[in-house]
C-alpha positions as CSV (number, residue, x, y, z in Angstrom):
1,M,1.3,10.9,-32.3
2,R,-1.8,9.2,-30.2
3,I,-2.7,10.8,-26.9
4,Q,-1.8,8.1,-24.8
5,R,-4.2,5.7,-22.5
6,I,-3.3,4.0,-19.5
7,A,-6.0,1.1,-18.7
8,S,-4.5,-0.5,-15.5
9,K,-6.0,1.0,-12.0
10,W,-3.4,-0.3,-10.2
11,Q,-0.1,1.8,-11.9
12,K,-2.6,4.2,-12.0
13,T,-3.0,4.7,-8.3
14,Q,0.9,3.8,-8.1
15,I,1.9,7.0,-10.2
16,L,-0.7,9.2,-8.6
17,L,0.5,8.0,-4.7
18,Q,4.2,9.0,-5.5
19,G,3.5,12.8,-5.8
20,P,3.4,14.2,-2.2
21,H,0.7,16.9,-2.7
22,L,-1.7,13.5,-3.5
23,Q,-1.1,10.7,-1.2
24,V,-4.0,12.1,1.1
25,Y,-6.4,12.1,-1.9
26,I,-5.7,8.0,-2.5
27,P,-8.4,5.7,-0.6
28,E,-6.1,2.9,0.4
29,T,-5.3,0.2,-2.8
30,Q,-4.9,-3.1,-2.9
31,K,-4.4,-5.8,-4.7
32,F,-7.2,-8.7,-4.4
33,S,-6.3,-11.7,-2.0
34,L,-8.3,-13.8,0.9
35,E,-5.3,-11.4,3.8
36,N,-6.2,-7.7,1.7
37,L,-9.8,-8.3,1.9
38,N,-9.4,-9.6,5.6
39,T,-7.5,-6.8,7.0
40,M,-9.2,-3.4,4.9
41,I,-12.9,-5.0,5.1
42,H,-12.3,-5.3,8.8
43,K,-9.9,-2.1,8.6
44,Y,-13.1,0.5,6.7
45,G,-16.2,-1.4,7.8
46,L,-17.1,-0.9,3.9
47,V,-14.8,-2.0,0.6
48,Y,-15.2,-1.9,-3.3
49,I,-14.1,-5.0,-5.4
50,K,-13.2,-3.6,-8.7
51,P,-11.6,-4.8,-12.1
52,D,-8.1,-3.8,-12.6
53,R,-8.7,-3.3,-15.8
54,G,-12.5,-2.1,-17.3
55,T,-14.7,0.7,-18.7
56,Y,-17.9,2.1,-17.3
57,G,-18.2,0.5,-14.2
58,Q,-18.9,-2.7,-14.6
59,G,-17.9,-6.2,-12.7
60,V,-17.8,-3.1,-9.4
61,M,-18.4,-5.1,-6.5
62,S,-19.0,-3.6,-2.7
63,A,-19.0,-5.6,0.5
64,E,-19.4,-4.5,4.5
65,Y,-19.1,-5.6,7.6
66,N,-21.4,-5.5,10.4
67,G,-19.5,-6.1,13.2
68,P,-16.6,-3.7,15.7
69,L,-13.9,-3.0,13.5
70,T,-10.4,-3.8,14.4
71,S,-9.7,0.3,14.0
72,D,-11.9,1.5,16.9
73,T,-10.2,2.2,19.9
74,S,-12.4,3.4,22.2
75,P,-11.4,2.6,25.5
76,Q,-13.5,-0.1,27.3
77,A,-16.0,0.5,30.2
78,E,-15.1,-0.6,33.9
79,P,-16.8,-4.2,34.1
80,Q,-19.9,-3.6,36.4
81,V,-21.8,-6.3,37.7
82,P,-25.2,-6.6,35.2
83,Q,-28.6,-6.6,36.9
84,I,-29.9,-7.8,34.1
85,Q,-29.2,-10.7,31.4
86,E,-29.1,-8.5,27.5
87,P,-30.2,-10.8,24.9
88,S,-27.2,-11.6,22.9
89,P,-26.0,-9.4,20.2
90,L,-26.5,-10.5,16.2
91,P,-23.1,-11.8,14.7
92,P,-21.3,-10.2,12.7
93,S,-21.8,-10.5,8.8
94,Y,-20.9,-9.8,5.2
95,K,-23.0,-7.6,3.1
96,H,-22.3,-8.4,-0.8
97,R,-24.0,-5.7,-3.7
98,Y,-23.5,-5.6,-7.3
99,G,-25.8,-4.9,-9.2
100,V,-29.1,-3.8,-7.5
101,Q,-28.9,-7.8,-5.9
102,T,-27.7,-8.0,-2.0
103,Q,-26.7,-11.0,-0.1
104,T,-25.4,-11.6,3.3
105,Y,-22.4,-13.5,4.7
106,L,-21.9,-15.3,8.2
107,S,-18.1,-14.9,7.2
108,I,-14.8,-14.2,5.3
109,D,-15.1,-17.8,4.4
110,E,-18.8,-16.8,2.4
111,L,-18.4,-14.5,1.0
112,Y,-14.4,-14.4,-0.3
113,A,-15.9,-17.8,-1.7
114,V,-18.8,-15.4,-3.9
115,L,-16.0,-12.7,-5.2
116,I,-13.5,-15.4,-5.8
117,H,-16.5,-17.0,-8.1
118,K,-18.0,-14.0,-9.8
119,I,-14.1,-12.4,-10.3
120,Q,-13.0,-16.2,-12.3
121,G,-9.3,-15.2,-12.7
122,R,-9.4,-11.8,-13.3
123,E,-6.9,-9.0,-12.3
124,Y,-9.4,-8.0,-9.3
125,L,-8.4,-4.5,-6.8
126,I,-9.7,-3.7,-3.6
127,Q,-10.0,-0.1,-2.5
128,Q,-11.2,1.7,1.0
129,G,-15.2,2.7,0.8
130,I,-16.2,6.6,1.2
131,D,-18.6,7.4,3.4
132,M,-19.8,9.7,0.2
133,L,-22.7,12.6,0.1
134,T,-25.6,11.4,-1.0
135,Y,-28.5,12.8,-2.8
136,Q,-32.4,12.0,-2.2
137,R,-30.8,9.1,-0.7
138,R,-28.5,8.1,-3.5
139,K,-25.2,8.1,-3.7
140,F,-23.6,10.5,-6.0
141,D,-19.9,11.8,-7.2
142,L,-18.3,13.9,-9.1
143,R,-16.1,14.1,-13.1
144,V,-13.6,16.3,-12.9
145,L,-12.2,17.4,-15.9
146,V,-8.9,18.3,-17.2
147,Q,-7.0,18.9,-20.7
148,K,-4.2,20.0,-22.1
149,N,-5.3,23.5,-23.0
150,L,-3.6,25.5,-26.2
151,K,0.0,25.6,-24.8
152,G,0.0,22.0,-23.6
153,E,-0.5,22.6,-19.9
154,W,-2.9,20.9,-17.8
155,E,-6.0,22.7,-17.2
156,T,-9.1,21.3,-15.3
157,T,-11.9,22.4,-17.3
158,G,-14.9,21.3,-16.4
159,Y,-16.7,19.6,-13.4
160,I,-20.9,17.0,-13.3
161,G,-21.6,15.4,-10.8
162,R,-23.1,11.4,-11.5
163,V,-25.8,10.2,-9.0
164,A,-26.4,6.6,-9.1
165,A,-29.6,4.9,-9.9
166,H,-31.8,3.8,-6.8
167,Q,-30.5,0.6,-5.6
168,K,-26.9,0.9,-7.4
169,I,-23.6,1.4,-6.4
170,I,-22.3,3.1,-9.4
171,T,-22.8,6.7,-10.7
172,N,-22.0,6.7,-14.5
173,H,-24.2,7.0,-17.2
174,H,-23.7,3.4,-18.6
175,G,-25.1,2.4,-14.8
176,G,-28.5,4.3,-15.1
177,G,-26.6,7.3,-13.5
178,T,-27.8,10.9,-13.6
179,A,-25.3,13.5,-14.5
180,L,-26.5,16.9,-13.1
181,P,-24.2,20.4,-12.0
182,I,-21.9,20.1,-9.3
183,E,-23.6,23.3,-6.8
184,H,-26.8,20.7,-7.5
185,L,-25.7,18.6,-5.3
186,L,-23.3,19.9,-3.2
187,G,-25.1,23.3,-2.5
188,P,-27.5,20.9,0.2
189,H,-24.5,20.1,2.6
190,M,-22.3,23.5,2.3
191,N,-22.7,26.9,2.1
192,E,-21.8,29.2,-0.9
193,R,-17.9,29.9,0.7
194,Q,-17.4,26.3,1.2
195,L,-18.8,24.8,-2.3
196,Q,-16.3,28.0,-3.9
197,L,-13.3,26.7,-1.8
198,M,-14.2,22.2,-2.5
199,I,-14.2,23.8,-6.1
200,Q,-11.2,25.6,-6.3
201,E,-9.8,22.5,-4.8
202,L,-11.2,20.4,-7.6
203,R,-9.5,22.2,-9.8
204,Q,-5.8,22.1,-8.3
205,I,-6.8,18.4,-7.6
206,G,-7.1,18.5,-11.3
207,T,-3.9,19.8,-12.0
208,L,-1.7,18.1,-9.8
209,V,-3.1,15.0,-11.5
210,G,-2.6,15.6,-14.3
211,Y,1.1,16.6,-14.3
212,Q,1.9,13.8,-11.1
213,L,0.8,10.6,-14.4
214,Q,2.4,12.7,-17.6
215,S,5.6,12.2,-15.4
216,A,5.3,8.0,-16.3
217,Y,2.9,9.2,-19.2
218,P,4.0,11.3,-21.1
219,R,1.8,11.3,-24.5
220,L,-1.0,11.6,-22.6
221,K,-3.9,14.4,-23.3
222,E,-6.9,14.1,-21.3
223,L,-8.3,12.6,-17.6
224,G,-11.3,12.2,-16.4
225,L,-11.2,12.4,-12.7
226,D,-14.0,10.6,-10.2
227,V,-14.0,12.1,-6.9
228,A,-16.2,11.4,-4.3
229,V,-16.7,13.7,-1.5
230,D,-17.5,12.6,2.5
231,A,-19.6,13.5,5.0
232,G,-16.1,16.2,6.4
233,F,-15.9,17.7,3.0
234,K,-12.8,15.9,2.0
235,A,-12.5,15.1,-1.6
236,W,-11.4,11.3,-2.6
237,I,-10.1,10.0,-5.5
238,L,-11.9,6.9,-6.7
239,E,-10.4,6.5,-10.0
240,V,-8.6,8.3,-13.0
241,N,-9.8,7.7,-17.0
242,T,-7.8,8.4,-19.7
243,L,-10.7,8.6,-22.0
244,P,-13.1,10.1,-20.9
245,A,-16.9,10.7,-22.1
246,L,-16.4,14.5,-23.1
247,F,-21.0,14.4,-23.7
248,P,-22.1,14.8,-20.4
249,F,-21.1,19.0,-20.1
250,K,-23.2,19.5,-23.2
251,E,-25.5,19.5,-20.2
252,L,-24.6,22.3,-18.2
253,K,-25.9,26.0,-18.5
254,D,-22.8,27.3,-18.9
255,K,-22.1,26.1,-22.6
256,N,-18.3,28.1,-22.8
257,I,-17.7,25.5,-20.7
258,Y,-18.6,22.3,-23.5
259,K,-17.6,25.0,-25.9
260,R,-13.5,24.8,-24.5
261,I,-13.9,21.2,-24.0
262,R,-13.9,20.9,-27.4
263,K,-11.7,23.5,-28.4
264,Y,-9.0,21.8,-26.6
265,A,-9.8,18.5,-27.7
266,I,-9.5,18.8,-31.8
267,H,-6.5,20.9,-30.6
268,Y,-4.8,17.8,-29.2
269,G,-6.4,15.4,-31.6
270,R,-9.1,13.5,-30.2
271,F,-10.9,14.7,-33.3
272,S,-10.1,14.8,-36.2
273,R,-10.9,18.3,-38.0
274,S,-12.9,16.8,-40.4
275,R,-14.6,15.4,-38.3
276,S,-15.4,19.4,-35.5
277,A,-18.0,20.9,-36.8
278,S,-19.9,17.5,-36.2
279,F,-18.8,17.6,-32.3
280,R,-21.0,19.5,-31.2
């Protein structure tokens, strides 16, 4: 029986949102439209625009709003008699990033026109931007690998960090990202206890996602979760890949991790047993 794959990010997100224990980990995600772009960018300040179907981070863009957010409910100060005329503040602006290119626009309509030109009629999503932790001023996320084990149960089998290339917004290998142990990336931000609690949470999130997606797609065997950690150490599931790359885990110092990953992958049929000797 072939391993099931799901291309649509929208479909996977909708299934995950049905899991009561997973909702807290899912950034707000909407289908791309001018209305949703206008609402979300003024609510969060930063949004990601990504294709509903696609791999390797191709076509992923970001948009950032420089101005007051609609969710800002801070109390207004009492009016006072001005003593010195302050210069007028800069007008709100919208920054669009794609690859290593950045452009700034003065209206949401200008930004939308540029995005429509880039999208070219394809299905796209808008996702809430996360204030991710950084490593040497570069954003990073965590790849969490989840597999069916020899008993047919979901098991979180590996974790690895991915650091974006300079001035890029995507972190994967094909986009120039660098793979590093998560301890290397999270260690400067957390003490040992916080790090262990985060690893424990990642393990739990992985298995929860496996069982939740399996409720709709019973032939799934392996998943790769892209998880961001924000400045408050909250984990966010950015995306779930049903054809995850396994080779990055080969570089981890603990070789037993990759051996277990390989063993499970061969067992559930990603690689034929005749090819297993070359999967090293």
